[in-house]
Backbone as JSON Lines, residues from 0, in Angstrom:
{"i":0,"aa":"M","n":[84.98,151.51,62.35],"ca":[86.13,150.83,61.84],"c":[86.87,150.06,62.93]}
{"i":1,"aa":"Q","n":[86.87,150.57,64.08],"ca":[87.6,149.94,65.15],"c":[86.96,148.6,65.54]}
{"i":2,"aa":"D","n":[85.65,148.52,65.51],"ca":[84.97,147.27,65.85],"c":[85.3,146.18,64.84]}
{"i":3,"aa":"T","n":[85.38,146.53,63.59],"ca":[85.69,145.54,62.55],"c":[87.1,145.02,62.71]}
{"i":4,"aa":"D","n":[88.04,145.91,62.99],"ca":[89.43,145.49,63.21],"c":[89.54,144.59,64.44]}
{"i":5,"aa":"L","n":[88.82,144.96,65.48],"ca":[88.84,144.17,66.71],"c":[88.26,142.78,66.46]}
{"i":6,"aa":"L","n":[87.18,142.7,65.68],"ca":[86.57,141.42,65.36],"c":[87.52,140.57,64.51]}
{"i":7,"aa":"Q","n":[88.21,141.18,63.56],"ca":[89.15,140.44,62.73],"c":[90.33,139.93,63.56]}
{"i":8,"aa":"D","n":[90.82,140.74,64.47],"ca":[91.91,140.3,65.34],"c":[91.46,139.14,66.24]}
{"i":9,"aa":"G","n":[90.24,139.23,66.73],"ca":[89.71,138.15,67.57],"c":[89.57,136.85,66.8]}
{"i":10,"aa":"L","n":[89.06,136.94,65.58],"ca":[88.92,135.74,64.76],"c":[90.28,135.15,64.39]}
{"i":11,"aa":"A","n":[91.25,136.02,64.11],"ca":[92.6,135.54,63.79],"c":[93.21,134.85,65.0]}
{"i":12,"aa":"L","n":[93.04,135.42,66.18],"ca":[93.57,134.82,67.4],"c":[92.88,133.49,67.69]}
{"i":13,"aa":"M","n":[91.57,133.42,67.47],"ca":[90.83,132.18,67.68],"c":[91.32,131.11,66.71]}
{"i":14,"aa":"G","n":[91.51,131.47,65.45],"ca":[92.01,130.51,64.46],"c":[93.4,130.02,64.8]}
{"i":15,"aa":"L","n":[94.26,130.93,65.27],"ca":[95.61,130.54,65.66],"c":[95.58,129.57,66.86]}
{"i":16,"aa":"G","n":[94.76,129.89,67.83],"ca":[94.66,129.02,69.0],"c":[94.12,127.64,68.65]}
{"i":17,"aa":"M","n":[93.08,127.6,67.82],"ca":[92.52,126.31,67.42],"c":[93.52,125.52,66.58]}
{"i":18,"aa":"G","n":[94.3,126.21,65.76],"ca":[95.33,125.54,64.96],"c":[96.41,124.94,65.83]}
{"i":19,"aa":"V","n":[96.84,125.68,66.85],"ca":[97.87,125.17,67.76],"c":[97.35,123.95,68.5]}
{"i":20,"aa":"V","n":[96.13,124.0,68.97],"ca":[95.56,122.84,69.68],"c":[95.43,121.65,68.74]}
{"i":21,"aa":"F","n":[95.0,121.87,67.52],"ca":[94.87,120.79,66.56],"c":[96.22,120.14,66.27]}
{"i":22,"aa":"V","n":[97.24,120.96,66.05],"ca":[98.58,120.42,65.78],"c":[99.1,119.64,66.99]}
{"i":23,"aa":"F","n":[98.91,120.17,68.19],"ca":[99.36,119.47,69.39],"c":[98.66,118.13,69.55]}
{"i":24,"aa":"L","n":[97.35,118.1,69.37],"ca":[96.62,116.84,69.51],"c":[97.01,115.84,68.43]}
{"i":25,"aa":"T","n":[97.27,116.32,67.23],"ca":[97.71,115.43,66.16],"c":[99.07,114.82,66.5]}
{"i":26,"aa":"L","n":[99.99,115.63,66.99],"ca":[101.3,115.12,67.4],"c":[101.18,114.14,68.56]}
{"i":27,"aa":"L","n":[100.27,114.4,69.46],"ca":[100.05,113.51,70.6],"c":[99.54,112.15,70.13]}
{"i":28,"aa":"V","n":[98.61,112.13,69.19],"ca":[98.08,110.87,68.66],"c":[99.19,110.11,67.94]}
{"i":29,"aa":"V","n":[99.99,110.8,67.16],"ca":[101.08,110.14,66.44],"c":[102.08,109.55,67.43]}
{"i":30,"aa":"A","n":[102.41,110.28,68.49],"ca":[103.36,109.78,69.48],"c":[102.82,108.55,70.2]}
{"i":31,"aa":"V","n":[101.55,108.56,70.54],"ca":[100.96,107.41,71.23],"c":[100.94,106.19,70.32]}
{"i":32,"aa":"V","n":[100.61,106.38,69.05],"ca":[100.59,105.25,68.12],"c":[101.99,104.69,67.94]}
{"i":33,"aa":"L","n":[102.99,105.55,67.81],"ca":[104.37,105.08,67.66],"c":[104.84,104.34,68.91]}
{"i":34,"aa":"M","n":[104.54,104.85,70.08],"ca":[104.93,104.16,71.31],"c":[104.24,102.82,71.43]}
{"i":35,"aa":"S","n":[103.0,102.74,71.02],"ca":[102.27,101.47,71.07],"c":[102.93,100.45,70.16]}
{"i":36,"aa":"R","n":[103.31,100.87,68.98],"ca":[103.98,99.95,68.06],"c":[105.34,99.52,68.59]}
{"i":37,"aa":"L","n":[106.07,100.43,69.21],"ca":[107.36,100.07,69.79],"c":[107.2,99.06,70.92]}
{"i":38,"aa":"V","n":[106.21,99.25,71.75],"ca":[105.99,98.32,72.85],"c":[105.59,96.96,72.32]}
{"i":39,"aa":"Q","n":[104.74,96.93,71.31],"ca":[104.33,95.65,70.75],"c":[105.51,94.92,70.1]}
{"i":40,"aa":"R","n":[106.43,95.66,69.53],"ca":[107.56,95.04,68.85],"c":[108.6,94.52,69.83]}
{"i":41,"aa":"F","n":[108.93,95.31,70.86],"ca":[110.05,94.97,71.72],"c":[109.66,94.33,73.04]}
{"i":42,"aa":"A","n":[108.4,94.3,73.38],"ca":[107.98,93.69,74.64],"c":[108.05,92.18,74.51]}
{"i":43,"aa":"P","n":[108.55,91.51,75.54],"ca":[108.59,90.05,75.47],"c":[107.18,89.47,75.56]}
{"i":44,"aa":"T","n":[107.0,88.36,74.88],"ca":[105.69,87.72,74.94],"c":[105.59,86.96,76.25]}
{"i":45,"aa":"P","n":[104.47,87.07,76.93],"ca":[104.34,86.38,78.22],"c":[104.26,84.87,78.01]}
{"i":46,"aa":"A","n":[104.84,84.15,78.95],"ca":[104.8,82.7,78.89],"c":[103.39,82.22,79.17]}
{"i":47,"aa":"P","n":[102.94,81.19,78.46],"ca":[101.59,80.69,78.72],"c":[101.51,80.08,80.12]}
{"i":48,"aa":"V","n":[100.41,80.36,80.78],"ca":[100.22,79.89,82.15],"c":[99.16,78.81,82.15]}
{"i":49,"aa":"N","n":[99.48,77.7,82.77],"ca":[98.51,76.64,82.91],"c":[97.53,77.05,84.01]}
{"i":50,"aa":"A","n":[96.25,77.17,83.69],"ca":[95.26,77.7,84.64],"c":[95.11,76.78,85.85]}
{"i":51,"aa":"K","n":[95.14,75.48,85.66],"ca":[94.98,74.57,86.79],"c":[96.16,74.69,87.75]}
{"i":52,"aa":"R","n":[97.36,74.8,87.2],"ca":[98.56,74.9,88.04],"c":[98.56,76.23,88.8]}
{"i":53,"aa":"A","n":[98.18,77.3,88.13],"ca":[98.14,78.6,88.79],"c":[97.11,78.61,89.91]}
{"i":54,"aa":"R","n":[95.97,78.02,89.69],"ca":[94.94,77.97,90.71],"c":[95.41,77.11,91.89]}
{"i":55,"aa":"A","n":[96.09,76.02,91.62],"ca":[96.59,75.15,92.68],"c":[97.65,75.88,93.51]}
{"i":56,"aa":"L","n":[98.5,76.65,92.87],"ca":[99.51,77.4,93.61],"c":[98.87,78.45,94.5]}
{"i":57,"aa":"N","n":[97.85,79.11,93.99],"ca":[97.2,80.16,94.77],"c":[96.49,79.58,95.99]}
{"i":58,"aa":"T","n":[95.83,78.45,95.84],"ca":[95.11,77.87,96.97],"c":[96.07,77.23,97.96]}
{"i":59,"aa":"A","n":[97.21,76.76,97.5],"ca":[98.16,76.15,98.41],"c":[98.84,77.19,99.29]}
{"i":60,"aa":"E","n":[98.97,78.4,98.78],"ca":[99.66,79.44,99.52],"c":[98.79,80.05,100.62]}
{"i":61,"aa":"V","n":[97.47,79.93,100.52],"ca":[96.58,80.53,101.5],"c":[96.6,79.67,102.77]}
{"i":62,"aa":"D","n":[96.92,80.29,103.85],"ca":[97.02,79.61,105.13],"c":[95.69,79.71,105.88]}
{"i":63,"aa":"E","n":[95.43,78.77,106.75],"ca":[94.19,78.81,107.53],"c":[94.14,80.04,108.42]}
{"i":64,"aa":"E","n":[95.29,80.43,108.94],"ca":[95.34,81.62,109.81],"c":[95.01,82.87,109.01]}
{"i":65,"aa":"V","n":[95.5,82.94,107.79],"ca":[95.21,84.09,106.94],"c":[93.72,84.15,106.63]}
{"i":66,"aa":"L","n":[93.12,83.0,106.34],"ca":[91.68,82.98,106.09],"c":[90.9,83.45,107.3]}
{"i":67,"aa":"A","n":[91.34,83.05,108.51],"ca":[90.66,83.49,109.73],"c":[90.77,85.0,109.9]}
{"i":68,"aa":"V","n":[91.95,85.54,109.64],"ca":[92.16,86.99,109.79],"c":[91.3,87.75,108.77]}
{"i":69,"aa":"I","n":[91.23,87.26,107.54],"ca":[90.41,87.92,106.52],"c":[88.94,87.87,106.91]}
{"i":70,"aa":"G","n":[88.51,86.71,107.4],"ca":[87.12,86.58,107.83],"c":[86.78,87.53,108.97]}
{"i":71,"aa":"A","n":[87.71,87.66,109.94],"ca":[87.48,88.58,111.06],"c":[87.42,90.02,110.57]}
{"i":72,"aa":"A","n":[88.27,90.38,109.62],"ca":[88.26,91.74,109.09],"c":[86.95,92.04,108.37]}
{"i":73,"aa":"V","n":[86.46,91.09,107.59],"ca":[85.19,91.28,106.89],"c":[84.05,91.41,107.89]}
{"i":74,"aa":"H","n":[84.06,90.56,108.91],"ca":[83.03,90.62,109.94],"c":[83.05,91.97,110.66]}
{"i":75,"aa":"H","n":[84.26,92.46,110.97],"ca":[84.39,93.76,111.64],"c":[83.9,94.89,110.74]}
{"i":76,"aa":"Y","n":[84.25,94.82,109.45],"ca":[83.84,95.87,108.51],"c":[82.32,95.91,108.35]}
{"i":77,"aa":"R","n":[81.72,94.74,108.23],"ca":[80.27,94.69,108.06],"c":[79.52,95.09,109.32]}
{"i":78,"aa":"G","n":[80.16,95.0,110.48],"ca":[79.49,95.33,111.73],"c":[79.52,96.81,112.06]}
{"i":79,"aa":"K","n":[80.34,97.59,111.34],"ca":[80.43,99.03,111.62],"c":[79.19,99.74,111.13]}
{"i":80,"aa":"P","n":[78.68,100.7,111.94],"ca":[77.54,101.48,111.45],"c":[77.98,102.44,110.35]}
{"i":81,"aa":"R","n":[77.12,102.6,109.37],"ca":[77.46,103.48,108.24],"c":[76.69,104.79,108.39]}
{"i":82,"aa":"C","n":[77.35,105.85,108.01],"ca":[76.73,107.18,108.12],"c":[75.99,107.53,106.86]}
């Protein structure tokens, strides 16, 4: 008799634990969906960016000295022996 009671208690505890996890995960999914909808509703829409203008700004900002430093760093990195 004791084994049967112990098995029933174990199954009840397992069912309770699985139920708690299921409820928690369901609430988590609902919270994520609600937050996603709130962000979509209240987030400002980004301004359209002209690709040519953005590319021109990026290339204009790069200095020759910066390019030399980046090149030296890459050369130094590639020259290191690897273990």
